C-alpha positions in Angstrom: -24.2 -21.8 19.6 -23.8 -24.3 22.3 -25.9 -26.9 21.0 -25.2 -30.6 21.7 -25.8 -32.6 18.5 -25.8 -36.0 17.7 -24.9 -36.7 14.2 -24.6 -40.1 12.2 -23.4 -40.2 8.5 -24.6 -43.0 6.3 -23.2 -43.7 2.7 -25.8 -44.6 0.3 -23.2 -45.4 -2.4 -25.5 -43.4 -4.8 -27.7 -46.7 -5.0 -31.3 -46.7 -4.6 -31.3 -50.2 -3.0 -28.8 -49.2 -0.4 -30.6 -46.1 0.3 -33.8 -48.1 0.8 -32.0 -50.6 3.1 -30.6 -47.8 5.2 -33.9 -46.2 5.7 -35.5 -49.5 7.1 -33.1 -49.4 10.1 -35.1 -48.9 13.2 -33.1 -46.0 14.6 -33.9 -44.0 11.6 -37.3 -43.1 12.9 -35.7 -42.1 16.2 -33.8 -39.0 14.6 -35.2 -35.4 14.5 -34.0 -35.1 11.0 -32.6 -36.9 8.1 -30.6 -34.8 5.4 -30.5 -36.4 2.1 -29.9 -38.7 0.1 -28.9 -35.9 -2.4 -30.4 -37.5 -5.6 -34.1 -37.7 -6.1 -34.4 -41.3 -7.1 -32.5 -42.3 -3.9 -34.5 -39.8 -1.9 -37.8 -41.4 -3.2 -36.7 -44.9 -1.7 -35.9 -43.3 1.6 -39.3 -41.3 1.7 -41.3 -44.7 1.2 -39.9 -46.0 4.4 -40.0 -42.7 6.5 -43.5 -41.5 5.9 -45.3 -39.1 8.2 -44.7 -40.8 11.5 -41.0 -40.5 11.0 -38.5 -37.6 11.2 -38.3 -34.5 9.0 -36.6 -35.7 5.5 -34.7 -32.9 4.1 -33.8 -32.9 0.3 -30.9 -30.4 0.1 -30.1 -30.0 -3.6 -32.7 -31.4 -5.9 -34.9 -28.7 -7.4 -37.3 -31.2 -9.2 -40.7 -31.6 -8.4 -41.2 -33.8 -5.0 -44.8 -33.3 -4.6 -45.8 -37.0 -5.7 -43.8 -38.6 -2.6 -46.9 -37.9 -0.4 -44.6 -37.5 2.8 -45.9 -34.7 5.0 -42.5 -34.5 6.6 -40.4 -33.9 3.5 -38.6 -30.6 3.2 -37.5 -29.5 -0.2 -34.8 -26.9 0.3 -33.8 -26.1 -3.1 -36.4 -24.0 -5.1 -38.0 -25.4 -8.2 -38.0 -23.8 -11.7 -41.5 -23.0 -11.0 -41.0 -21.1 -7.8 -38.1 -19.2 -9.5 -40.3 -18.4 -12.5 -43.1 -17.3 -10.2 -40.9 -15.1 -8.2 -39.4 -13.4 -11.1 -42.9 -12.8 -12.7 -44.3 -11.2 -9.4 -41.3 -8.7 -9.8 -42.2 -8.1 -13.6 -46.0 -7.6 -12.7 -45.1 -5.1 -10.1 -42.8 -3.1 -12.0 -44.2 -3.2 -15.5 -45.7 0.0 -16.8 -46.0 0.4 -20.7 -42.8 -1.4 -21.8 -42.8 -3.8 -24.7 -42.9 -7.5 -23.7 -40.9 -9.7 -25.9 -40.7 -13.6 -25.0 -37.9 -15.5 -26.4 -38.6 -19.1 -26.4 -36.8 -22.1 -27.6 -37.7 -25.5 -29.0 -37.3 -27.5 -25.8 -39.7 -28.9 -23.2 -38.3 -26.7 -20.7 -38.8 -23.6 -22.6 -42.3 -24.5 -23.3 -43.0 -25.2 -19.6 -41.8 -21.8 -18.8 -43.5 -20.1 -21.6 -47.0 -21.6 -20.6 -46.5 -20.7 -17.2 -45.8 -16.9 -17.7 -48.1 -16.5 -20.8 -51.4 -15.5 -19.1 -49.5 -13.1 -16.9 -47.8 -11.5 -19.7 -50.9 -11.1 -21.8 -52.6 -9.6 -18.8 -49.8 -7.1 -18.6 -49.8 -6.0 -22.3 -52.0 -3.1 -23.2 -54.9 -3.9 -25.4 -53.6 -2.6 -28.6 -50.3 -4.3 -28.2 -49.3 -7.8 -29.2 -46.9 -9.8 -27.2 -43.9 -10.7 -29.4 -42.7 -14.0 -29.3 -39.3 -14.9 -30.9 -38.1 -18.3 -31.4 -35.5 -20.2 -33.2 -35.9 -21.5 -37.0 -33.7 -24.0 -38.4 -31.5 -24.0 -35.1 -30.9 -20.3 -34.6 -32.7 -17.0 -34.0 -32.5 -14.7 -37.2 -30.3 -11.7 -36.1 -32.7 -9.5 -38.2 -35.4 -9.9 -35.7 -33.1 -8.4 -33.0 -32.1 -5.5 -35.3 -35.5 -4.5 -35.4 -35.7 -3.7 -31.6 -32.4 -1.9 -31.9 -34.0 0.6 -34.2 -36.7 1.4 -31.5 -34.0 2.5 -29.0 -33.5 5.7 -30.7 -37.3 6.6 -30.4 -37.2 5.9 -26.6 -39.3 2.7 -26.8 -38.5 0.4 -23.8 -38.0 -3.3 -24.5 -38.2 -6.1 -21.9 -37.1 -9.3 -23.1 -37.9 -12.6 -21.3 -35.6 -15.5 -21.9 -37.3 -19.0 -21.3 -34.5 -21.5 -21.5 -30.8 -21.9 -20.6 -29.7 -24.2 -23.6 -26.0 -22.9 -24.7 -26.7 -22.2 -28.2 -29.9 -20.5 -27.5 -28.3 -18.4 -25.0 -25.5 -17.6 -27.4 -28.0 -16.3 -29.9 -29.8 -14.2 -27.4 -26.7 -12.4 -25.7 -24.5 -12.2 -28.7 -27.2 -10.2 -30.4 -28.7 -8.3 -27.5 -25.3 -7.8 -25.6 -23.9 -5.6 -28.5 -26.8 -3.1 -28.3 -25.9 0.3 -27.0 -26.1 0.3 -23.1 -29.4 2.1 -22.4 -32.2 1.8 -19.7 -34.6 1.0 -22.5 -33.4 -2.6 -22.8 -33.6 -5.2 -20.0 -33.5 -8.9 -20.1 -35.1 -11.2 -17.6 -34.2 -14.8 -17.2 -36.0 -17.4 -15.1 -32.8 -19.0 -13.7 -29.1 -18.5 -14.1 -27.5 -21.9 -14.4 -23.8 -22.9 -15.2 -24.7 -22.3 -18.9 -24.8 -18.6 -18.2 -21.0 -18.8 -17.4 -20.3 -19.2 -21.0 -22.0 -15.6 -21.6 -19.7 -12.5 -21.6 -20.4 -10.6 -18.3 -20.1 -7.4 -20.3 -23.0 -8.6 -22.3 -25.1 -9.4 -19.2 -24.3 -6.0 -17.7 -25.4 -4.2 -21.0 -28.8 -5.7 -21.0 -29.2 -5.0 -17.1 -29.8 -8.8 -16.9 -32.2 -9.7 -14.0 -32.8 -13.4 -12.5 -33.9 -15.5 -9.7 -31.5 -17.8 -7.6 -31.5 -20.0 -4.6 -28.0 -19.0 -3.5 -26.1 -15.7 -3.5 -22.9 -15.3 -1.7 -21.5 -12.0 -0.6 -17.7 -12.6 -0.6 -17.3 -9.3 1.4 -19.5 -10.3 4.1 -17.4 -10.9 7.4 -19.4 -13.8 8.5 -18.6 -15.4 5.2 -15.0 -14.4 5.2 -14.8 -16.3 8.6 -16.5 -19.3 7.2 -14.1 -19.2 4.1 -11.0 -19.0 6.3 -12.1 -22.0 8.4 -13.0 -24.2 5.4 -9.6 -23.2 3.4 -7.6 -24.1 6.6 -9.3 -27.5 6.8 -9.9 -28.5 3.2 -7.1 -26.4 1.4 -9.6 -25.1 -1.1 -12.3 -22.6 -1.5 -15.8 -23.7 -0.8 -18.2 -24.5 -3.4 -21.7 -23.4 -3.8 -22.6 -26.9 -2.7 -20.6 -26.6 0.4 -22.1 -23.3 1.3 -25.8 -24.5 0.8 -24.9 -27.8 2.7 -23.5 -25.8 5.8 -26.5 -23.3 5.4 -29.1 -26.1 5.4 -27.6 -28.0 8.2 -26.9 -24.9 10.5 -30.5 -23.4 9.8 -32.2 -26.8 10.4 -30.4 -27.2 13.8 -31.2 -23.6 14.9 -34.9 -24.3 14.0 -35.0 -27.6 15.7 -33.5 -26.3 18.9 -36.7 -24.2 19.1 -39.4 -26.7 17.8 -39.9 -28.8 14.7 -42.5 -26.2 13.0 -40.3 -25.0 10.4 -43.1 -22.8 8.6 -44.1 -21.1 11.8 -40.6 -19.9 12.6 -40.4 -17.3 9.9 -37.7 -16.3 7.6 -33.9 -16.5 8.1 -30.7 -15.9 6.2 -27.4 -17.7 6.5 -24.2 -17.6 4.6 -25.8 -17.6 0.8 -29.2 -19.1 1.6 -32.6 -17.7 2.4 -35.0 -19.8 4.3 -38.7 -19.1 4.0 -40.7 -22.2 4.3 -44.3 -22.8 2.9 -46.5 -25.8 2.5 -46.7 -27.5 -0.8 -49.9 -28.5 -2.4 -49.2 -32.0 -1.4 -48.7 -31.1 2.4 -45.1 -31.2 2.4 -42.8 -28.3 3.0 -40.9 -26.1 0.5 -38.1 -23.3 1.1 -39.4 -20.3 -0.9 -36.3 -18.3 0.0 -35.3 -16.7 -3.3 -33.1 -13.9 -4.4 -34.0 -11.6 -7.1 -30.7 -10.3 -8.6 -29.7 -7.7 -11.4 -26.6 -6.6 -13.1 -25.7 -2.9 -12.0 -22.8 -2.3 -14.3 -20.6 -5.6 -13.7 -21.7 -5.6 -9.9 -24.6 -7.9 -8.7 -27.5 -6.1 -6.8 -30.0 -7.9 -4.8 -33.6 -6.6 -5.6 -36.0 -6.1 -2.6 -39.3 -7.2 -3.9 -41.3 -5.7 -0.8 -39.8 -2.2 -1.4 -39.4 -2.2 -5.3 -42.2 -0.5 -7.2 -40.1 1.4 -9.8 -39.3 -0.1 -13.3 -35.7 -1.6 -13.5 -33.2 1.2 -14.2 -29.5 1.4 -14.9 -29.4 4.4 -12.6 -30.4 2.5 -9.2 -27.5 2.3 -6.9 -26.5 -0.8 -4.7 
């Protein structure tokens, strides 16, 4: 794009003390932006020494809560589980009509956190005469008989929406090994609040059968010409395919440079989209900056389809086309 960029790379050695020592160097406050460190504990040390009078401090990959750092120039690029949950719930609230709502929760802190975050909204969506059903493991697994009850409702045209609140492998296995063998009908939809690596162990045919819906911070269209060009240059230089981290790193750096070439007001410059990442900056409750660029995705057969929340008002259906 014709920009002249002065870039310096520092090695923190993944050590908090080294990170803090680097942050104390006087030239740090002269930079327009500092990207990293990658890990939150190291980033916290750097943040203490680069407070509000310093450069933009960009946290590129951590999705944990950054609000307690008290740095107004802190930019969290990776959406937190709360952001992902809220975005998915907005879609559910917008499209829900009279479908049964079934929450599948696990005996973990993470599952309990998501459950508590969504429960009020789910109660408001449910009709007065309906009771929100909550399924959870007992003795380490979910009783298959609980799932068979819902299978019997498919023949009667009852629509069931299942909300999965955890990504622990055994828990996911219970959920999808049971629901994934149901007949492929529009009256069964499963919503997740993330799609972590643990989902890679789930048969894609099962995910397709339940029309799985989920939010994500990164989504790469490998058929996109811009991505193909990037991949070709990356393979030529590094002799391997780019990982998600490589793509996110490129996107974060490129988008930041484009914005800084105009001004330092990330929020005021609106939305953008790069190779696999959306950028839509908002102010955190602590005054720092969050990227709220999130994709909502669903399985349409074995294909992934991006959901446009601004246009979607109809309930999820197998019949929608890409």
